[in-house]
N, C-alpha and C positions, 0 to 999 in steps of 0.2 A: 092490844099489845100481846106479844108472844109470851107464853107461860114462864119462860126462863130469861126474859129480857134483861140483859146486863148482869145476870147472876154469875159470879165467878166460881168455876168448878175445876178442881184439879183431878186429872185422870192419871192413873199410875200404871197403865198397861205397857207392855213392851212396845217399842216404837213401831215395829212391823205389824202390830195388831190394833193400834190405837185408832186408826182412821174411822172405822164404822161407828164407834162410840162418840168420837169427836164430831163427826158429821151429824149424828142424830141430835146431840146436845146443841150444836150451833144452829141447826134448823129451828130449834125452839127458842133461839135468842141468847143462849148462854155465851159467856166469855170463857173459853176453854183454855186451861193451862195444862199442857201435856208434859209431864215429867216422869219418865219411866222409872219404876223401882225394881224392874225385872228386865233382864237381858237374856235373849235366847242365843245360845252358842252351841257349837258341836259337842257331842259327848267326848269323853276321853278316848274312846275307841268305837269305831263302827263295826268291830268284829262280830258281836252278837247279832247285829242286824243283818250284816252281809251273809253270815252263815245261815241264818234263817231264810233269807231270800233265796239262797242256793238250794234250799230243801223245802220249798213251799208246799210241795205235794204231800209232805208229812202231816200237814195241819188241816184240821176240819174247820177251824174258825180263826179269823184274823180280827183282832180286837184293838180298836183305837180309842184313846181317851182324850185326844185333843186334835185340833186341826194341824198344829205343828207336826205332830207325829205322822199324820197322813202325808203332808207335803214332803217330809224327809224320806218316808218309806217309798213314795212314788219316784222321787229323784234317784234313790239308790237302786230301786227295782229297774228303772229304765237304763241306768248306767250298767248294771250287771247283766240285764237281759234286754238288749236293744229291741227285740221283737216282743216287748212286754204286753202289747195289746192282745197278743195271741196266747199269752200265758194263762193257764187255768188257775185261778185264785181260789183260796178258801172262801167260805161264807164270811161276810163282813158284818161285825157288830160295832156300833158306835155309842158314845156316851150321851150325845145330844145333837141338836140341830146344826150347830156351827161345824161340828165334826162331820156330820152327815153331808153338809154342803161341800166341804172340802173333798170328801170321797166322790161325790157326784160330779164336781168340777174336774176331777181327774179321770172321768169317764167310767167310774166303777159303780157298783150297785150295793146299796145298804140292805142287808137282810133283817137286821134287828136294831131297834132303838128303844130304850126303856121309857116308861111313862114319866119317870123323874130323872133329871139329868145329873145324877151323882153316881159314884162308884157302887154304892150299896144297891141301888136300883138296877144298875146294869148287871151286877152279879146275880141278883134275883131273877132277872129276865133270862140270863144265860144258863142258870142252874139246870133246867130240864134237859139241856143238850150236853151237859158236862160229863156225865158218866162215860168213861172209856174214850173220851174225845181228847185230841191233842190241840191245844189252843195257843196261838201266838199273840202275846200282848206287846204292842209297840207303844212306848211311852217315854216320858222324861227319865233321865238317868236316876234322879232322886224323886221318889213318889211314894204315896201311901201304899201299903201292901194289902189294903182292904179287899181289892178285887182279886188278885192272884190267890190270896189265902182262902177266900170264900169259894172260888172255883175249884181249888185243890180239894177242899173239904167235900165239895159236891161230886168229886170223882174224876175231875179233869187232870190231864198232865199239862202244866202251864209252862211255856217258855217265855222269858221276858227279854226283849231286845231294846236297847237304848237308842233313841233317835236324836236326842238333844239333851241339853241340861240348862238349868236356870242359874243365873248368877246375879249378884247385886252390882248394878252400875254405880260405882262409887262417885263418878263425876256428877251424878245427880244431886249429891249432897249440897254443893254450892248453889245449885238452882233452887233447891228447897230453902236454903238459908236466905236467899234473896227475897223469895216471895213472902216469907214470914217476918222479914225485917221491918216492915211497916204495915200498919193496919189497912191502908188503902190498897195494898197489893195482895193481901191474904185471900185465899179462897174461902167461900162460905161452906163449901162441901168438898170432901175428898171421896172419890169412888174407888172401891177395891173389887177387882174381878177374879181374884183367886187368893188362896191362902198365902201363896208366895209373895204376891204384891203387898199384902199386909205385913208379913214378917219382915220383908226387906225394907219397907218404909220405916219400921221401928229400928232396924239396923242403921239406916241412914240418919235418923234423928239422933241416935246414940253416938254415932261416929262424929256428928257435927256438934255434939253437946247442945242439941236443940230440944225445946219443949213444944208440945202441941197445944196451941191456944184452946181453951175450954169451949169457946163459942163455935169452933169449926165442927160441922156435922160429918159423920162417917157413914157412908152408904155402902152396904155389903150386897154382893150378888147372890149370896145363898148361905146355908147353914154351915158349911165347911169353912167358908171365908169368915163368917161371923165368929166361929170358934177360934180361928187364928187371931182375929182382932182382939178377942178377950184374953188369949194367951199372952199377948204382948202388952197387956195392961190397959186396954181401952174398951169402950163399950160401943157397939154399932148403934147409930141413931135410928136407922131403919134398914130393913132387909127386904130385898126384892121378893116378890111373890113366887117367882121361879127363877132358876139360875140361867137367865138369858140376858143379853144386852138390852133388848127392848124392855124387859121387865125392870132392869136396873134404871133405865131412863125414866120409866113410869114412877119408880120409887122416888127419884130425885124431884120430879115434878110434884108429886104428892107431898113430899117433905117441905119444899120451898113454898108451896101454896099456903101452908099453915103459917108461914113467917112473913107474909106480905101485909 
């Protein structure tokens, strides 16, 4: 029997990002319920990104903290500069393997990836190159300032360009209400792949006057996400060994193998 045979698991990733996690869980036999608690939408303005793209030769480093940022940057780059394949780009640093994959799929080259896939580790890896350097950070419109603050302290001039923003998909509230309405439709596990998915899940529960059943396990992809789960009043049941989708799936298997 497959390790997750007939186990009900709720995934909260944005719809355009959910497929890889869903496929991995389903391959192990899980019944996957996909209800996004985060929606990726355009920023209020692309001005900062377009201005940076117009002056790419000013930057020594181009820094990405998500695959979403890479995809939007490449779209805007090729829109602004149709001959983008011949454009000389700054050195590229990424936060982790998913972001690196997006860079490589765009035909670009990653020069730096930190040993741990969090902003603090990326800042530490970039610190030796920071002094006197001009770095472009392409990210969500709302994000932690750990990375730009650390790089600025290390001597870099950091420009931030908004590529997208996250918002709460309020239509998900009714879907959540339905799955928690009866014990046989409830998930055994809810997975959270970012701090935003956790915070937004809490917003949806509150908006729907819903409570989280005590028996539902919460699986976190990493320490930043776990912190967000605690900040909204819950405790992660288990945290992945590293902040990757494969490690998250491994944590789900480990958790549910205890409960068989």
